C-alpha positions in Angstrom: 18.0 42.3 43.0 17.5 39.8 45.8 20.3 38.7 48.2 20.6 35.4 46.3 21.1 37.2 43.1 24.0 39.3 44.1 26.5 39.8 41.5 29.7 37.9 41.9 32.4 39.9 43.6 36.0 39.6 44.7 35.8 39.4 48.5 38.7 39.5 51.1 37.7 37.7 54.3 39.7 37.9 57.4 39.6 35.4 60.2 38.5 32.8 57.7 39.9 29.7 59.2 37.4 28.9 61.8 34.0 29.9 63.4 32.0 32.6 61.7 34.9 33.2 59.1 34.8 29.5 58.0 31.1 29.5 57.8 31.1 32.8 55.8 33.7 31.4 53.4 31.4 28.5 52.6 28.3 30.6 52.2 30.1 33.2 49.9 31.7 30.4 47.8 28.3 28.8 47.5 26.8 32.0 46.1 29.6 32.1 43.6 31.9 34.9 45.0 35.6 34.9 44.4 37.4 34.7 47.8 40.7 35.8 49.2 40.8 34.1 52.6 43.1 35.5 55.3 44.1 34.0 58.7 47.2 33.0 60.6 46.7 29.3 60.5 48.4 28.5 57.2 47.6 24.8 57.0 43.9 25.2 58.0 43.5 28.1 55.6 45.0 26.2 52.7 42.9 23.2 53.5 39.6 25.3 53.5 40.7 26.9 50.1 41.1 23.5 48.6 37.7 22.4 50.0 36.0 25.2 48.6 37.6 25.3 45.2 39.8 22.4 44.2 40.8 24.1 41.0 42.3 27.1 42.9 40.9 29.4 40.3 38.3 31.1 42.5 39.5 30.8 46.1 42.9 31.9 47.4 44.4 31.3 50.8 46.8 34.1 52.1 48.3 33.5 55.4 48.0 36.8 57.2 48.5 38.5 60.6 46.2 41.4 60.6 48.1 43.2 63.4 51.1 43.5 61.2 51.3 46.3 58.6 53.4 44.5 56.1 51.1 41.4 56.3 48.1 43.5 55.8 49.6 45.2 52.7 50.8 41.8 51.4 47.2 40.6 51.6 45.7 43.5 49.6 48.5 43.4 47.1 48.2 39.5 46.6 44.3 39.8 46.2 44.8 42.5 43.4 47.5 40.5 41.6 45.4 37.2 41.4 41.9 38.6 40.9 42.1 42.3 40.2 40.2 45.1 42.1 38.8 44.1 45.5 35.0 44.6 45.6 34.4 43.7 49.2 36.4 43.6 52.4 35.0 41.6 55.3 36.7 42.5 58.5 36.0 39.4 60.6 39.0 38.5 62.5 38.5 38.9 66.2 39.8 37.7 69.6 38.8 38.2 73.3 40.4 37.6 76.6 40.0 33.8 76.9 39.8 33.4 80.8 39.5 35.5 83.8 39.4 39.2 83.9 40.9 41.5 81.2 43.1 43.4 83.6 44.8 40.1 84.6 45.7 39.3 81.1 49.4 39.9 80.1 48.4 41.8 76.8 44.7 42.8 76.8 45.5 45.5 74.2 45.8 42.8 71.5 42.0 42.7 71.5 42.1 46.3 70.4 44.7 45.5 67.8 42.8 42.7 66.2 39.2 44.0 66.6 39.5 47.6 66.0 42.9 48.7 64.6 43.3 46.1 61.9 39.8 46.8 60.4 40.6 50.4 60.3 44.0 49.9 58.6 42.6 47.3 56.2 39.8 49.6 55.2 42.5 52.4 54.7 44.2 50.2 52.3 41.3 49.4 50.1 39.3 52.7 50.2 41.4 54.8 47.6 40.7 52.2 44.9 37.0 51.8 45.8 36.5 55.5 45.9 38.1 56.0 42.5 36.0 53.3 41.0 32.9 54.6 42.9 32.1 51.0 43.9 33.0 48.9 46.9 31.6 47.5 50.2 33.2 47.3 53.7 31.5 44.7 55.9 32.6 44.8 59.6 31.7 42.0 62.0 30.9 43.7 65.3 29.0 42.2 68.2 26.0 42.8 70.4 28.7 43.6 73.0 29.2 46.7 71.0 25.7 47.9 72.2 25.4 46.1 75.5 28.6 46.1 77.4 29.8 43.1 79.3 33.5 42.7 79.0 35.6 46.0 79.3 38.2 45.4 76.7 36.1 43.4 74.2 33.2 45.7 74.4 35.6 48.7 74.0 36.7 47.1 70.7 33.2 46.4 69.5 31.8 49.8 70.6 34.7 51.3 68.7 34.1 49.2 65.6 30.4 50.1 65.6 31.1 53.7 65.9 33.8 53.6 63.1 31.4 51.7 60.8 28.4 53.9 61.3 30.4 57.1 60.9 32.4 55.7 57.9 29.1 55.0 56.1 28.1 58.5 56.4 31.5 59.9 55.5 31.2 57.8 52.3 27.6 58.7 51.4 27.4 59.5 47.6 30.8 57.9 46.8 29.5 54.5 45.7 31.2 52.8 48.7 28.9 51.0 51.2 29.6 50.1 54.8 27.7 47.5 56.6 28.0 46.3 60.3 26.9 42.7 61.3 26.5 42.4 64.9 26.2 38.7 66.2 25.1 37.7 69.6 26.2 34.4 71.0 26.8 31.8 68.2 28.8 28.6 68.4 32.4 29.4 67.7 35.9 28.9 69.3 35.5 32.3 71.1 32.1 31.2 72.8 33.0 27.5 73.5 32.9 28.1 77.3 29.5 29.8 77.3 26.8 27.8 78.7 23.9 29.1 76.6 21.7 27.8 73.8 23.4 29.2 70.7 22.7 28.7 66.8 25.6 27.9 64.5 27.8 30.5 62.8 25.9 30.0 59.6 23.3 32.5 60.8 26.0 35.1 60.6 27.5 33.9 57.4 24.0 34.3 55.7 23.7 37.8 57.1 27.1 38.7 55.6 26.2 37.2 52.2 22.8 39.0 52.2 24.1 42.4 52.6 26.3 42.1 49.6 23.2 41.9 47.5 21.0 44.2 49.7 23.1 46.5 51.6 22.0 47.4 55.1 23.6 49.8 57.6 23.4 47.4 60.7 22.2 43.8 61.1 22.0 42.1 64.5 21.8 38.2 64.4 20.2 36.2 65.8 17.1 38.4 65.8 16.3 37.8 69.4 19.3 40.1 70.3 17.7 43.1 68.8 15.1 43.7 71.6 17.7 42.6 74.2 20.1 45.3 73.0 17.3 47.9 73.1 16.3 46.8 76.6 19.9 47.2 77.8 19.8 50.8 76.5 16.3 51.6 77.8 16.6 49.8 81.2 20.3 49.3 82.0 19.5 47.9 85.4 18.1 44.8 83.7 21.5 44.4 82.0 23.2 44.8 85.4 21.0 42.0 86.7 21.9 39.7 83.8 25.6 40.4 84.2 25.6 39.7 87.9 23.7 36.5 87.6 25.2 34.9 84.6 28.4 36.5 83.2 30.0 37.3 86.5 29.5 33.8 87.7 31.2 32.4 84.5 34.2 34.6 85.1 34.3 33.5 88.7 34.8 29.9 87.4 37.7 31.0 85.4 35.8 30.5 82.1 35.7 32.5 78.8 
């Protein structure tokens, strides 16, 4: 079975209203999947759902705050009520400290709540049913920052999500439930709007997400150029230090990101 021939599945996608999430919603809808779109921005989310499926029969918008337990449970329950068992959970919602240093932010731990705690808790909600059916797929959207550290609190969340994803995959071996980690480098999105770097659009990540539904992989780094860069940071961390000193630190010094 090729990636474009993946069976149609019921997919919950968080952080669906913009950036990588919006592009992924378009790609999954194009490939025929049934979608439950989750994000906080109700109007934007509803507009996207109508754009993807004017009939309302295959795409559902569910306003969701992934940091709230009741909101997470309502998302899963609503998805089941409308479309039946959830085949795929895509944990895409993510935030970072927008400006300055994380220790100056009034609530830096929100990054951990959104980027790490919410994927764990949402996974916990869908796993029992997936394990009982012996079928399901968890797709977590990590980051190259989960392999090459640059921002203390953001990298902490993505290192944690990477560890969670790889370990969960092993914990579920033989159960029929698959776990994939998609690790983007810099791509154009609201989160990277201040970065002065050449970047592809979020569609490259969207295609990677859609592809692993048909051909599961443990970990996919996109764009491909970041694969040797992540390895280089591990093998020669001094090179990473040089890059941070020359580029990222200068950007923070100007109050960006």
